N, C-alpha and C positions, 0 to 999 in steps of 0.2 A: 402397583401397575394397573393399567386398564385391562379389562377382561379381554380374553383372546377373541378375535374375530377372524372370519375367513381370510380377509386381506388386511394386514396390519399397515396402517397409513403412516408413513414417515414423511414429515414436512421439514425441509431444511431452508431456513431463511438466510440468505446471503451467499453469494457465489464467489467469495474470495478464496484465499489459499486453503483455508480449512473447509469451508462449506462445499466448494466444488469438488475437492478431493474426496470428501465423504460421500457426496452424491454419486460420484463416479465409482467409488469402491462398492457401495451398497448396490448400485445399479448393476454392476458387473456380477456381483455375487448372487443376486436374486432375480435377474432378468428372465431366466428360464423357469422360474417358479411363480406360482400365483399367490403365495402367502404374504408377500411384501410389495407395497406400492410406494415408490420414492418420488417425491415432488420437490424440485428446487424452485425457490421464489427469489427473484432479484429484480431491482428497478432498472437495470441496464440489460442490453441485449448481448453484450460481449464481455469476456473476462480478459483482463491484462494483469499479470503479476505485479503487485503493488510496488515492490522494490525497483521496478523499471520505470516508474512514473517520472523520475528526474531525467531519464533519457528522452522521453516524449517531450518534456518541457524544453530540453536543450535542442531538440530536433534531430538527434541521432537515431531515433527509433520512430517508425511510422505506425501509429496505432491501428490504422486500417489494415495493415498487413500482419501485425503481430497479434491482434485480438482473436480470441477464441469464441466462436459463436455458441451461445448456450443451447440453442435449439439443435444444432448439429451434434454437440457433445451428448445431449440427451438422447438423440436418435441412435448414436453409435453405442451408448453405454447403458441403455435400458432404464432410464428414468424420465420423468416428465418435467418440463420447464414451464413456469408461469411468470409472465412479465408483470411486475408490480412492486409496490413498496408497502411493507407491513407497517401499519400505524396503530394497531391495537390488538387485544386478545381477550377472549372470554374463556377463562379456565374451566368454568362450570360446563359450558357447552362444548369445550375442546375445539374451538375454531380460532383462526387468526383473521383479523380484519385487514383487507388489502385495499389501499386507496386507489381511486381511479387513475389510470394512465392517460395522459394527454398527448396529442400529436403536436407537430411543429406549429400548427395554427391555433393551438389551444383548445381544440375539440376533443371530446372523449374518445379515446381509442379503445381502451379496455375499461368497462364500468367497475364500480366498487363491487367487491364480492367477498364472501367468506370461504375459507378453505379449512376443511375438517382434518384433524390429526388424531392419531393414537400416541405417537411419539413426536415431539417437536424439538428441533435443534435450531438454536439461534446462533448465527455466525456472521453478524453484521459489521464486524471490524471496528475501526476507530476513526476519529477525526482529529485534526490538529486543534489544540486548545489555545485560544488567543487570550485567555485570562481576563477578558473584558477590556483589553487595551484599546484606548481611543483610536478610532480611525482604521483599525485593521480590517473590519468587514467591508468598509467602503473603498479602501485604497490598496489592499494587499491581496495576493492570491495564495491560497493554500493548495498543496498537491495531494488532495485526498482522492481524486478521481481522474481518469484519463481526460475527461472533458476539461477539467481545470488545468491540467498539464498542457493540453492543446491550446487552451486560451492564452496561457502565458507565452507559449511559443509564437502564436499568432501576433501577440502584441510586441514581442521582441523583433520579429521580422518587420512589422510595420514601423517600429522605431528606427530600424536600420534604413528602411526605404526613405523615411522622412529626412533623416540626417544626411543621407548621401546626396539628396537633391537640393538641400537648402544652401543658400548663399550667405546667410547671416552666420555669425559666430555661434558656436554651441552654447546652449544654456547650461548653467551649473549642474542641473540634474540630468541633462540629456545623455542617453546611453549609459546611465549608471544603474546597475542592478544591485540591490541590497537584499541579502538573504538573512533572515532573522532566525537564529538557531543553528548551532554547529554540531548537531548530531549527524547521523549517517546521511539523511536526506539533504541537509544543507551543504555538507562537505562534498558529497558526490555531485550535487547540482553545480556547485561552483567550478569544480574540475571539468565537468562535461561541457559547461558553457564556454570555458576558455578555449577548448578545442573546437567546438562547433561554430563559435562566432568567427574564428579564423577562416573556416571553410565557407561560412555563409557570405561574408563580405567579398570572397573571391569570385562570386557569381554576380558581377555587374555592380558591386558596391565598393570599388577600389579606392574611392575618395575617403573611406573610413579606415583608420589604422586600428585594427582590432586590439592590439596590446596597449595602445595609449588612449584611444577614444572610448573604447568599451571598458568601463571600470566595474570591477566586481568587489563587493564588500560583504564580509560575514560578521554579524554582530551576535555575540554569545554572552548570556548573563553569567555563566560560570567562569571558572578561571582558565579553562583550556578547551580546545576543540575535542570532539569525540570523547566525552567524559566516560562512556561505557567501556572504552578500551584502556589498556594499561598506559600509564603516563609516557613510557618510552615510545610506544606506537603513536600516541597522540602528538608528541613532539616531532616525530618523523613526518607525520601527515602535515603538520603546520609548516615544516620546512619546505615540503614539496609545494604547498599552496603558495607560499611566499615566492618560490621560483616561478610560479605561474602568474605572478603579479596580482595575486588576490590579497586585498587588505583584510586583516583580521582584527577585530576589536573584541577583546574578552573582558569580563567583569563589567559589562555594560548592559543594563536592563532597559529595554525599549518602553517608553511611556506614551508615545503618540506617533501615529503615522498620518501624514497628509499627502496631498496629491504630488508634492514635489520634494518632500524630505522626510527623514526618520529622526525622531528626537529620543534621547536617552535620559535616564535619571540624573546623570552627571552634568547634563547641559549640552552634550555633543549634538550637533545637527549634521546629518549626513544627507546631502542632496541625492535624490533618487527618483528616476523615472519609472522604474519597475521594482516592486517589492514582493518578495516571497516570504510568507510566514511558515516556518518549519520548526517551531518551538513548542514542545509539549503535546500530549495526546489526551483524548477523552473519548468515551463511548458516546454514541448518538443519544440525544436528550430523551427521545421517546421511550427508551428502555426504563426510565424512571417512572413511567406511567402504565406499566403492563400489569394491570389487575393485581396489584399487591406484591409483586415480586421484589425482592430486596436488592438494592443497589448500593454502591459506595459513593464517595464524593465526586468521582469522575464518571458516574453513570454506568459503571460496569456491574453486571449482574453477579451477585454472590452465589458461588456454587460449592458443592461438596467435593471431596477428592475424586469422586466418580463422575464429576462434571454435571451433576444434576443441580438444578436450582434449589435453594434452601427451603422454598415454600411449595414446590411442586416437583415430585419425582418423575413425572412424565415429560418434563421440559429440561433439556440439556443446553449447555452453552459452550461454544468453542472460540478460540482465538482471542483477539484484542477486547472483545466485549465481555469476556469472562474474568471475574476476580477469583482466580483459582489458587488455593493455598499450595505452597511448595516448601515444605520444611518450616523454617521460621519466617519465610518471606512469601512472595507471590510469584507466580509464573509471569515472566516479562512479556510485553506485547510485541512479539516478533513472529515473522513468518514461519520460522522453524518450529516454534511452539504450536502454532495452528496446525501445521502438517503432522506433528507428533500426536496431537489430540485427535485429529481425524482418523489416524490409524488405530489409536486406542479405542475411539468410539465405535469403529467398525467391529472390533473384537468384543466390546461390551454389548453391542446390539445383538450379536449372535448369542451371547450368554443370556441376555434378556429374553430372547425368543425361546431359549431352552429352559427358562425358569431358574437359571443359576444366578448366584449373587454377583454383583458387578465388582470389577477390580478398580482400585484407585489409580489415578493417572500420576505418573512420575516423570517429571520433566528432565531431559538430558540436554545440557548446554554443549553444543558442538563448536562454540566459538563464534566470532564475528569477522566478516570480511567487508572492507570498504573500498569500492572502486574509485580510483582517481582518473578515470578515463584511460586514454592511451598512455598516460604518464606513468602510472604505477597502480598497484593494489596493495593495501596493507591490512593486517588483521591478526587474529589469534585463532588457532585451531586447538581443540581440546584433545589431548592424547587419550585414547581408549584404555591404555595400559596404566598410566600413572595418574590420569585425571588432572594433569597439569597443562597449562596453556603453552602452546608452541607458537612463538611469534614468527609470522611469515610476511614477506613482501616481495614485490617484483613480479616476474613472469610466472613463478610457481603459484603465487597468491592469485594472480589473474586467472590462471587455469582453474584453480579451485573455485573461484567466483563463478566462472562460466559453467563449471560442473554442477554447482548448486542449482542454477537455473535449468540446466538440462535434466537434472533429477526431478525437478518440479514438473517439467513437461512430460517426462517419461511416466510419471505417476498418473497423468491425465490421458496420455495418448498411447503409451506403450513404446517399446524400443524402435520398432520398425517405422511407425509413422513419424516419430520424433527425428529419426535419422534422415528420412526422406525430406522432411521439412527443412532440416539444417542444410542439407546439400542444395536444396532449391534456393535458400537465402544466399549461400556462397556464390552461386552462379549469377543471380540477379544483381548482387551487390557490385559486380564487375562492370555493369552497364548502367548503373544509376548513380546520381549524386550521393555522397556519403552523409548528407545532411538534408533535412526536409526544408524546402525553399519557400513554403507558403503556409 
């Protein structure tokens, strides 16, 4: 480890589920002491829990109201926030390179700079993996960021406006949304869209029949939807999606996306005005160029069981960007894993400051919950006694789904602030549309 200094500089890159939780925890622990300085670096100004991006895309969640301002969180919890995107590292000098930040006009807002560290934590998350499929970058939207989710919603609203005012017959692809990938994001988006599009057209777009004119299709290369869940729950989710009039094509690998259709390897052509790519994940490409740090084939940084990179013990990695061993396999890229790693890293950092050996991270799978909007929630919860999966669905599963989000917010804000914010949302929801109209 680096030699002890008067102030130990901890730099955390990435303000997602793991990075922001760790910055908050360390800031709270050391904000009244001068021995540790915590800095969070992120290219965005606000944080939104990534599992909620499908709700932004569907219009049932307003990012302007749900977003957490990093500067405010830093002020409340004793850490510093730096706006910018890391694009390099000098391990010898122990600095990260931060690219210039531009404003809306393309002018430099924050110049390029270096930020020195004693301990570096990389928690930059993951991106969707298009596997080089033709036309995806040009004609499909991925839900990696709130900006991308908002872009999809904006295009959906515009498509409804155009269709409601035209006198010509609908084109084959018009108002047809195709979602590629039947994992949690794809399935949750399809269910949320079926609900919100009904609300959306009720506000002055009555010429559109949401159940007949707005078509939803999920295309999955595997044999079933939600492959991470047990087959029985997968089948139940598929049954619910069919009731919502969502077309599901399984065993179909997408080979090309154009402006008006999606093509599969079997020769199917699905007319589509809007396409969402939600199949596969990979870590950001720049991780493969970080001064000799080791990565796997999807750009995840290889780490030891203590979450240290294999080439530098002063650099740690959390969340989706870490290839962390877990028994005979690897820790899955899930929000619950990032949160567990943040808690573990806080305890290990205390041990590091005390000169004690670090403890290995052990992942605990608490199960999965998939929200199908107002229709249902399905999933599996892991029993703490038997370590067997308990299958849940319906209102109980929905309450558990909401509890997980509440738990994430309480980790960032505490019980009191989270409770007041929840009460405020309940009051304002009574006087606002239940779907974003623009």
